[in-house]
C-alpha positions as CSV (number, residue, x, y, z in Angstrom):
1,M,17.7,-5.8,0.3
2,S,15.7,-4.3,-2.6
3,T,15.5,-0.7,-3.7
4,W,12.0,0.8,-4.1
5,I,11.7,4.2,-5.7
6,F,8.3,5.8,-5.3
7,L,7.3,8.8,-7.4
8,R,4.1,10.6,-7.0
9,H,2.7,12.0,-10.3
10,G,3.1,15.7,-11.3
11,E,0.5,18.3,-10.8
12,S,-2.9,17.3,-12.3
13,T,-5.8,19.5,-13.4
14,A,-7.6,18.4,-10.2
15,N,-4.6,19.3,-8.0
16,A,-4.5,22.8,-9.6
17,A,-8.3,23.2,-9.0
18,R,-8.0,21.8,-5.5
19,V,-10.6,19.1,-6.0
20,F,-10.4,15.4,-5.2
21,S,-9.8,13.1,-8.1
22,G,-9.5,9.6,-6.8
23,H,-10.1,7.2,-9.7
24,E,-11.0,10.0,-12.1
25,D,-8.6,10.0,-15.0
26,V,-7.5,13.6,-14.9
27,A,-4.6,15.0,-17.0
28,L,-1.4,16.6,-16.0
29,T,-1.1,20.4,-16.2
30,D,1.9,22.0,-18.0
31,R,3.4,22.5,-14.6
32,G,2.9,18.8,-13.8
33,R,4.7,17.8,-17.0
34,A,7.6,20.1,-16.2
35,Q,7.7,18.6,-12.7
36,A,7.8,15.1,-14.2
37,A,10.8,16.0,-16.4
38,A,12.6,17.6,-13.5
39,A,12.0,14.5,-11.4
40,G,13.5,12.4,-14.2
41,E,16.7,14.5,-14.1
42,Q,16.8,14.1,-10.4
43,L,16.3,10.4,-10.7
44,S,19.0,9.7,-13.3
45,P,21.9,9.4,-10.8
46,T,19.9,6.8,-8.8
47,L,18.9,4.7,-11.7
48,V,22.4,4.5,-13.2
49,Q,23.4,2.5,-10.1
50,Y,21.3,-0.5,-11.1
51,E,21.8,-3.1,-13.9
52,Q,18.1,-3.9,-13.9
53,I,15.2,-1.6,-13.2
54,R,11.5,-2.5,-13.3
55,V,9.0,0.3,-13.8
56,L,5.5,0.1,-12.5
57,S,2.8,2.7,-12.9
58,S,-0.8,3.3,-12.0
59,T,-3.1,3.0,-15.0
60,L,-4.4,6.5,-14.5
61,Q,-2.9,8.9,-17.1
62,R,-1.5,11.4,-14.5
63,A,0.8,8.7,-13.3
64,R,1.5,7.0,-16.6
65,V,2.4,10.2,-18.4
66,T,4.6,11.2,-15.4
67,A,6.4,7.9,-15.8
68,D,7.0,8.4,-19.5
69,L,8.2,12.0,-19.1
70,A,10.5,11.1,-16.1
71,L,12.1,8.2,-17.9
72,Q,12.7,10.3,-21.0
73,A,14.3,13.0,-19.0
74,A,16.5,10.5,-17.2
75,G,17.7,9.0,-20.5
76,Y,16.0,5.6,-20.1
77,D,13.9,3.7,-22.6
78,L,12.2,1.1,-20.3
79,P,8.9,-0.7,-20.5
80,V,6.3,0.5,-18.1
81,I,4.0,-2.0,-16.5
82,S,0.6,-0.4,-15.8
83,L,-1.4,-1.8,-12.9
84,D,-4.9,-1.0,-11.6
85,A,-3.7,-1.9,-8.0
86,L,-1.5,1.2,-8.0
87,R,-4.4,3.6,-8.6
88,E,-5.2,6.3,-6.0
89,R,-7.7,5.4,-3.4
90,R,-11.3,5.5,-4.7
91,L,-13.1,8.6,-3.2
92,G,-16.7,7.7,-4.0
93,D,-19.0,10.7,-3.7
94,W,-16.1,13.0,-3.0
95,Q,-14.4,12.6,-6.4
96,G,-14.6,16.0,-8.1
97,K,-15.5,17.8,-4.8
98,S,-13.7,20.8,-3.4
99,I,-11.0,19.9,-0.9
100,D,-11.4,23.2,0.9
101,E,-15.2,22.9,1.2
102,L,-14.9,19.4,2.6
103,K,-12.2,20.5,5.0
104,K,-14.3,23.5,6.1
105,I,-17.2,21.2,7.2
106,G,-14.8,18.7,8.8
107,A,-15.6,15.9,6.4
108,R,-12.0,15.7,5.1
109,D,-10.9,14.3,8.5
110,T,-12.4,11.0,7.4
111,L,-9.5,10.7,5.0
112,L,-7.0,11.1,7.9
113,R,-8.1,7.9,9.6
114,W,-6.6,4.5,8.6
115,D,-10.1,3.0,8.3
116,G,-11.9,6.2,7.2
117,R,-14.0,5.6,4.0
118,P,-15.6,8.4,1.9
119,P,-19.3,7.9,1.3
120,G,-20.5,6.3,-1.9
121,G,-18.1,3.4,-2.1
122,G,-14.9,5.2,-1.3
123,E,-11.8,3.4,0.0
124,S,-9.9,3.8,3.2
125,L,-6.1,3.7,3.3
126,Q,-6.6,0.2,4.9
127,D,-8.6,-0.8,1.8
128,L,-5.9,0.6,-0.4
129,A,-3.2,-1.4,1.5
130,A,-5.3,-4.6,0.9
131,R,-4.9,-4.3,-2.8
132,L,-1.5,-2.6,-2.8
133,L,0.6,-5.0,-0.7
134,P,-0.1,-8.1,-2.8
135,C,0.8,-6.1,-5.9
136,L,4.1,-5.0,-4.6
137,S,4.8,-8.5,-3.3
138,G,4.5,-9.8,-6.8
139,H,7.5,-7.6,-7.9
140,D,9.6,-8.1,-4.8
141,D,12.5,-10.2,-6.2
142,G,15.5,-8.1,-5.6
143,T,15.2,-6.0,-8.7
144,A,15.2,-2.2,-8.2
145,V,11.6,-1.0,-8.7
146,L,10.4,2.4,-9.8
147,V,6.8,2.9,-8.8
148,V,5.0,5.9,-10.4
149,C,1.8,6.4,-8.6
150,H,-0.2,8.6,-6.3
151,G,0.1,10.3,-2.9
152,G,-2.1,7.7,-1.1
153,V,-0.1,4.9,-2.6
154,V,3.2,6.4,-1.6
155,R,2.2,7.1,2.0
156,T,0.7,3.7,2.4
157,A,3.6,1.7,1.0
158,A,6.5,3.7,2.4
159,G,4.7,4.6,5.6
160,L,4.0,0.9,6.3
161,G,7.5,0.0,5.2
162,D,9.0,2.6,7.5
163,E,6.8,1.4,10.4
164,M,5.3,4.8,10.9
165,D,2.4,4.9,13.4
166,L,-0.9,4.9,11.5
167,P,-2.0,8.4,12.5
168,A,1.2,9.9,11.2
169,L,1.1,7.8,8.1
170,C,-2.5,9.1,7.3
171,R,-1.4,12.7,7.7
172,W,1.8,12.4,5.6
173,N,1.5,14.9,2.7
174,V,3.5,13.6,-0.3
175,R,4.1,16.4,-2.8
176,N,3.7,16.2,-6.5
177,C,6.7,14.5,-8.1
178,E,8.3,13.9,-4.7
179,L,10.8,11.0,-4.8
180,V,10.7,8.6,-1.9
181,I,13.6,6.1,-2.1
182,R,13.8,3.2,0.3
183,Q,15.9,0.1,0.9
184,Y,13.7,-2.7,2.2
185,A,14.4,-6.4,3.0
186,T,13.0,-8.7,0.4
187,G,9.7,-10.1,1.6
188,I,8.7,-6.9,3.4
189,W,5.3,-6.7,1.6
190,D,4.3,-10.2,2.6
191,R,5.3,-9.5,6.2
192,L,3.3,-6.3,6.2
193,W,0.3,-8.2,4.8
194,H,0.4,-10.7,7.6
195,D,0.8,-7.9,10.2
196,H,-2.1,-5.9,9.0
197,F,-4.4,-8.6,7.5
198,P,-3.8,-11.7,9.6
199,G,-5.6,-14.6,8.1
200,G,-6.9,-12.5,5.3
201,A,-7.2,-14.0,1.8
202,R,-5.3,-12.3,-1.0
């Protein structure tokens, strides 16, 4: 069994403005930085249980800064491996658009489907899983792993790991700096890849 600790980033300027950010590299707000520090304090009793901890982060600053602040608050000085595969889903033409406006016209429902893609080159959660699962598999060696990332990444990884039905997974709202801690059998990400992308090349 391996421990996977997923932490969504703190509140970003896009979250505060209620606009979609996707791959846009938006910063944390002051509230988001405080949330990251509080998450680190909450995380400390969990991290102390493990001799070795690997820390992975999205390359987007809202996740990377959250990782740095959380580790500092937890009292750990650990290297952080930044990976593009842990970025939020790409939202195409909807990046920077009002969440409430898209919800009002029913367009946001596209994001609540496993295979729903925003226009303009956006990714579905299925697309996100296709890049995420091989990435997690590459770090699935029994070491405890802290993954600081985004709501879409947490719901996809932990939702699939928990064997949630896909409609429920797509509607799971992961809060800013919510900790999702799971114990999974080693090899789970390879198994999930074969379940969801049978015969697919990685």
